[in-house]
Backbone bond lengths (Angstrom), bond angles and torsions (degrees), N, CA, C in turn:
res aa  C-N    CA-C-N  psi(-1)  N-CA   C-N-CA  omega(-1)  CA-C   N-CA-C  phi
1 X - - - 1.449 - - 1.615 109.82 -
2 X 1.361 113.72 -46.42 1.471 114.62 -179.56 1.461 113.17 -66.75
3 X 1.381 120.17 -27.52 1.386 122.59 -179.63 1.558 110.20 -72.16
4 X 1.303 115.79 -34.55 1.446 122.06 170.32 1.504 115.84 -58.18
5 X 1.369 112.49 -41.42 1.458 121.10 -178.73 1.556 110.27 -68.09
6 X 1.416 111.25 -37.19 1.536 117.12 179.06 1.481 111.32 -65.80
7 X 1.433 116.53 -41.72 1.431 117.81 -178.40 1.551 109.31 -73.36
8 X 1.268 121.04 -34.33 1.502 120.31 175.06 1.516 110.07 -64.34
9 X 1.335 115.04 -41.29 1.498 117.09 177.51 1.459 113.20 -59.04
10 X 1.351 117.04 -47.24 1.521 123.40 -178.67 1.513 105.22 -63.87
11 X 1.306 119.31 -44.74 1.478 124.00 -176.30 1.524 107.62 -60.30
12 X 1.318 118.05 -48.71 1.431 122.49 -178.82 1.559 112.71 -63.32
13 X 1.357 113.44 -43.45 1.531 115.65 -179.00 1.484 107.39 -69.39
14 X 1.379 122.59 -37.34 1.415 121.72 178.32 1.549 110.34 -63.50
15 X 1.336 114.07 -43.91 1.549 117.66 178.15 1.505 111.66 -58.37
16 X 1.332 119.12 -37.66 1.453 120.84 -178.75 1.553 110.25 -67.94
17 X 1.340 112.92 -47.51 1.511 118.14 177.13 1.559 110.98 -58.35
18 X 1.298 113.50 -43.73 1.527 117.16 -179.78 1.511 111.34 -64.52
19 X 1.274 118.97 -37.29 1.424 122.50 -178.65 1.581 107.89 -69.81
20 X 1.267 116.71 -40.98 1.564 120.86 -179.52 1.538 107.41 -61.79
21 X 1.330 117.22 -42.29 1.434 120.57 -177.72 1.517 113.55 -67.80
22 X 1.287 119.87 -19.75 1.461 123.35 -179.76 1.485 117.08 -89.39
23 X 1.388 117.82 15.35 1.530 119.35 177.57 1.456 104.53 -81.47
24 X 1.279 114.89 93.70 1.558 121.68 171.91 1.521 108.56 -115.08
25 X 1.262 115.21 140.10 1.479 123.98 -176.32 1.514 106.73 -70.39
26 X 1.334 116.01 140.52 1.448 121.34 171.42 1.499 104.10 -112.03
27 X 1.383 112.98 107.52 1.484 118.89 -170.56 1.545 108.21 -127.45
28 X 1.298 112.15 132.10 1.551 118.29 177.43 1.460 106.96 -51.99
29 X 1.288 122.31 141.65 1.428 127.22 179.54 1.512 114.42 -55.73
30 X 1.357 116.73 -38.84 1.440 122.47 174.84 1.518 114.74 -62.43
31 X 1.292 116.94 -30.64 1.469 124.66 -178.25 1.500 112.75 -86.94
32 X 1.332 117.94 -25.62 1.444 121.73 -170.84 1.511 115.61 -57.37
33 X 1.384 123.57 -40.14 1.464 121.65 175.23 1.597 112.18 -56.56
34 X 1.293 111.21 -39.40 1.528 112.61 179.77 1.517 113.59 -68.56
35 X 1.266 115.80 -37.05 1.512 122.46 177.40 1.505 107.42 -66.16
36 X 1.358 121.11 -41.03 1.496 119.22 178.12 1.533 111.50 -73.10
37 X 1.377 114.57 -33.42 1.498 115.10 175.00 1.584 112.46 -62.00
38 X 1.391 111.16 -38.12 1.436 114.90 -179.56 1.515 111.48 -61.24
39 X 1.322 118.25 -38.31 1.435 122.09 -179.89 1.481 110.50 -72.07
40 X 1.322 120.51 -33.98 1.399 126.95 173.94 1.601 113.37 -62.17
41 X 1.312 113.01 -45.22 1.437 120.39 -179.33 1.573 108.84 -67.52
42 X 1.315 114.49 -40.79 1.492 117.09 174.20 1.442 110.87 -58.04
43 X 1.339 119.24 -46.90 1.456 124.24 -177.85 1.487 109.70 -59.35
44 X 1.329 120.67 -44.95 1.505 125.68 177.76 1.516 112.18 -54.79
45 X 1.387 116.42 -26.56 1.449 123.28 -177.88 1.468 113.33 -102.50
46 X 1.340 117.16 12.94 1.432 120.83 178.83 1.493 118.59 81.00
47 X 1.336 114.07 18.58 1.501 118.13 -177.95 1.552 106.15 -113.53
48 X 1.310 115.18 119.42 1.411 119.21 175.27 1.507 117.30 -83.54
49 X 1.298 113.52 87.28 1.454 119.62 -172.42 1.537 104.88 -129.45
50 X 1.382 113.71 119.05 1.480 117.73 174.08 1.502 104.44 -118.37
51 X 1.328 113.82 104.99 1.501 121.67 -172.98 1.527 105.88 -71.03
52 X 1.327 123.76 -27.75 1.437 126.99 -179.58 1.596 111.43 -71.25
53 X 1.354 116.01 -16.16 1.476 119.92 175.83 1.543 110.02 -99.77
54 X 1.319 119.15 4.61 1.424 117.65 -175.82 1.497 112.36 -98.15
55 X 1.308 116.03 168.12 1.504 122.10 -177.56 1.515 105.89 -87.18
56 X 1.272 119.69 82.23 1.449 126.68 -179.99 1.548 113.48 -143.76
57 X 1.316 112.00 143.04 1.504 117.83 177.25 1.483 104.21 -116.11
58 X 1.307 118.25 141.26 1.498 126.04 177.27 1.489 111.41 -139.62
59 X 1.407 112.69 125.75 1.362 116.67 -178.37 1.524 114.48 -134.15
60 X 1.284 121.18 156.86 1.455 122.19 165.66 1.502 103.36 -93.28
61 X 1.336 115.15 138.97 1.503 119.92 -173.34 1.499 110.89 -142.85
62 X 1.282 112.71 161.43 1.562 123.89 176.36 1.543 103.18 -107.27
63 X 1.292 124.79 -1.95 1.413 122.42 -167.68 1.489 115.64 -95.00
64 X 1.328 122.99 -1.29 1.348 124.03 177.02 1.512 114.10 -71.62
65 X 1.355 116.34 151.39 1.438 117.73 174.01 1.497 111.19 -59.51
66 X 1.273 117.64 152.49 1.480 120.93 -178.69 1.521 118.96 -51.34
67 X 1.348 116.02 -35.44 1.409 120.08 -177.30 1.550 112.60 -91.23
68 X 1.346 119.06 8.37 1.410 123.76 -178.58 1.589 105.72 -116.75
69 X 1.395 114.24 120.36 1.521 116.02 178.63 1.539 112.93 -104.41
70 X 1.315 115.61 -14.19 1.446 121.13 175.04 1.518 112.17 -158.91
71 X 1.266 114.91 152.38 1.499 117.64 -172.19 1.468 109.72 -156.82
72 X 1.373 116.52 139.28 1.366 127.29 177.93 1.531 108.59 -114.86
73 X 1.351 116.18 123.67 1.489 116.92 -179.76 1.472 103.94 -116.41
74 X 1.331 117.01 114.57 1.447 126.08 175.44 1.467 113.24 -90.77
75 X 1.304 117.01 134.13 1.507 117.55 -179.63 1.508 103.53 -153.99
76 X 1.363 114.27 122.93 1.481 121.68 178.33 1.496 117.24 -63.38
77 X 1.384 113.92 -25.35 1.449 119.86 -176.11 1.576 112.13 -94.12
78 X 1.302 115.25 -21.90 1.459 123.29 -176.15 1.527 109.90 -122.94
79 X 1.330 118.90 166.29 1.447 117.91 172.35 1.462 111.74 -62.56
80 X 1.354 113.30 148.31 1.465 118.71 171.37 1.568 106.12 -66.14
81 X 1.327 115.87 148.05 1.475 121.70 -175.53 1.558 109.86 -131.39
82 X 1.365 113.81 126.48 1.402 122.25 173.21 1.525 107.42 -103.88
83 X 1.242 117.46 128.65 1.499 124.19 177.75 1.537 108.25 -123.16
84 X 1.364 112.77 123.60 1.470 118.02 179.79 1.534 110.03 -116.48
85 X 1.264 120.04 137.63 1.433 123.10 -179.44 1.595 107.27 -67.08
86 X 1.283 113.41 123.82 1.446 119.28 -172.25 1.598 109.67 -66.00
87 X 1.344 111.21 -42.70 1.524 117.87 179.21 1.516 110.99 -60.30
88 X 1.281 116.24 -44.76 1.506 120.75 -179.41 1.511 109.72 -66.99
89 X 1.336 117.91 -45.75 1.493 122.96 -179.99 1.504 108.66 -57.24
90 X 1.348 119.18 -47.14 1.477 122.22 -175.53 1.606 110.73 -65.77
91 X 1.319 114.29 -29.41 1.497 118.80 -179.22 1.512 116.26 -84.75
92 X 1.341 112.63 -19.18 1.503 117.94 -175.91 1.561 114.53 -76.90
93 X 1.274 118.59 153.17 1.378 126.10 167.80 1.569 113.06 -70.40
94 X 1.260 122.59 167.76 1.429 122.16 176.84 1.542 112.39 -55.79
95 X 1.321 116.98 -47.39 1.476 121.67 -176.19 1.524 110.32 -66.95
96 X 1.365 116.83 -36.40 1.515 118.22 177.01 1.506 110.74 -64.92
97 X 1.367 116.79 -39.61 1.440 123.04 -178.01 1.568 107.08 -64.32
98 X 1.273 118.04 -47.72 1.403 124.89 177.53 1.499 111.04 -53.81
99 X 1.325 116.37 -53.26 1.580 119.59 177.02 1.536 108.80 -51.47
100 X 1.289 116.10 -55.10 1.547 120.12 -171.25 1.514 106.62 -62.26
101 X 1.347 123.38 -46.93 1.420 120.69 -176.19 1.548 112.58 -69.69
102 X 1.388 114.43 -41.59 1.448 116.28 177.90 1.522 112.35 -63.09
103 X 1.387 116.81 -35.00 1.459 120.50 176.47 1.569 110.66 -59.51
104 X 1.376 112.87 -44.51 1.482 117.67 -178.56 1.539 112.37 -69.61
105 X 1.283 114.45 -39.78 1.529 117.05 171.68 1.483 116.04 -66.62
106 X 1.375 113.99 -25.86 1.503 117.96 171.91 1.594 107.84 -60.30
107 X 1.313 114.87 -37.90 1.495 116.30 176.41 1.491 112.95 -72.89
108 X 1.336 115.64 -55.85 1.461 123.60 -172.73 1.583 116.71 -66.81
109 X 1.335 111.53 -42.14 1.444 115.81 -173.59 1.568 111.31 -100.05
110 X 1.266 114.53 -45.31 1.541 119.31 -179.15 1.534 112.34 -87.71
111 X 1.323 118.42 -6.95 1.467 125.26 -178.80 1.514 111.43 53.12
112 X 1.363 116.39 41.29 1.475 123.26 177.70 1.536 109.15 -84.89
113 X 1.305 117.77 149.09 1.434 123.26 171.98 1.525 107.57 -100.14
114 X 1.312 114.40 175.78 1.490 121.97 175.40 1.591 106.11 -67.31
115 X 1.381 111.34 146.80 1.476 118.38 173.63 1.525 105.82 -146.89
116 X 1.317 115.57 117.46 1.468 122.15 -176.15 1.519 110.82 -105.93
117 X 1.363 119.44 32.84 1.421 120.80 174.69 1.582 107.08 -69.28
118 X 1.371 111.40 149.41 1.481 116.50 -174.78 1.533 109.83 -136.14
119 X 1.229 118.64 155.13 1.441 122.37 175.83 1.513 107.94 -81.54
120 X 1.405 115.39 -174.80 1.441 122.73 -176.38 1.590 113.07 -64.22
121 X 1.368 115.00 -24.51 1.428 119.97 178.22 1.452 115.02 -90.77
122 X 1.352 115.25 2.11 1.503 119.28 -179.01 1.449 117.27 85.86
123 X 1.355 117.78 7.82 1.482 124.92 176.40 1.531 112.10 -81.69
124 X 1.294 112.19 138.42 1.475 117.80 179.31 1.483 109.75 -63.70
125 X 1.369 116.06 138.38 1.482 126.32 178.49 1.483 112.80 -83.12
126 X 1.353 115.46 -17.43 1.473 119.26 -168.99 1.531 110.50 -137.15
127 X 1.299 115.92 145.27 1.523 121.55 168.17 1.446 111.61 -65.04
128 X 1.342 116.91 -16.20 1.480 124.13 -179.41 1.556 114.18 -83.82
129 X 1.309 117.55 14.75 1.394 122.63 178.11 1.541 111.78 -59.25
130 X 1.301 118.94 151.01 1.482 123.54 -175.79 1.502 117.28 -74.01
131 X 1.252 115.02 -23.20 1.561 119.35 -175.44 1.473 110.02 82.89
132 X 1.309 123.69 15.88 1.329 127.38 -179.94 1.515 111.65 -86.77
133 X 1.289 118.16 -2.25 1.479 121.49 -177.24 1.459 117.47 81.81
134 X 1.341 117.79 12.60 1.497 116.23 178.56 1.502 112.28 -79.88
135 X 1.309 118.43 -10.40 1.446 123.64 173.40 1.550 106.81 -144.47
136 X 1.363 116.08 160.44 1.499 125.23 -174.17 1.522 105.96 -90.65
137 X 1.305 118.12 124.84 1.504 123.85 -179.76 1.647 105.76 -82.18
138 X 1.269 118.17 121.26 1.427 120.06 -177.72 1.585 110.75 -126.58
139 X 1.278 118.18 23.62 1.478 120.25 179.70 1.437 113.82 -57.31
140 X 1.320 120.20 121.61 1.471 124.17 179.88 1.489 110.17 -155.39
141 X 1.274 116.09 173.95 1.498 119.77 -179.61 1.450 112.47 -58.37
142 X 1.280 121.91 -35.86 1.459 128.72 -177.80 1.537 114.72 -67.78
143 X 1.320 116.15 -26.62 1.491 121.34 -175.00 1.555 113.88 -123.94
144 X 1.351 117.01 -2.16 1.416 119.70 -172.27 1.554 110.71 -56.44
145 X 1.372 117.18 -42.92 1.396 120.30 -176.04 1.639 111.42 -53.30
146 X 1.273 113.10 -42.93 1.575 117.60 173.32 1.499 111.16 -58.54
147 X 1.287 118.80 -46.48 1.505 122.40 -177.02 1.526 106.62 -67.60
148 X 1.342 120.98 -42.43 1.414 119.05 179.96 1.587 114.80 -67.22
149 X 1.342 112.47 -37.76 1.495 117.44 173.61 1.498 108.22 -56.23
150 X 1.296 119.69 -44.55 1.484 121.57 -175.65 1.582 106.77 -69.96
151 X 1.261 117.42 -45.15 1.500 119.60 -178.44 1.535 111.09 -53.75
152 X 1.315 118.80 -46.98 1.459 123.08 -172.92 1.504 112.85 -91.32
153 X 1.326 116.19 4.63 1.477 121.95 -178.31 1.564 114.15 -81.11
154 X 1.279 115.63 -16.59 1.463 122.24 -174.68 1.474 113.73 -112.93
């Protein structure tokens, strides 16, 4: 009887370890380069984050409400899910796509909340701004390093 308990315990432990190792992201091919870039930017700032090894699903979708262009759904029992408006994604420039996806990964991977702090000129201090217009979004190639430093600092 005790030998059976030992085998069941080993089998159960092995099954849990195996399940943990299978957390691989399911990311739409069009979103994948941005997810990989997110991991690279985190690494440059001393954060060991590999989004493609995380338990996350990411899709381009036509099912978001009209006023929502991106969404992170966090759930402890299911994989986190990033949904990006397909129409918006297709119309955006590369830098706008990066901003949108990094913002949603800020929620889903870094567990960041919205922050609408602004500088003296009214410019948003964080990529995690809410989009409610309380600060001016100025994310561009010339200042993206500052925004990414802030994103990965917390």
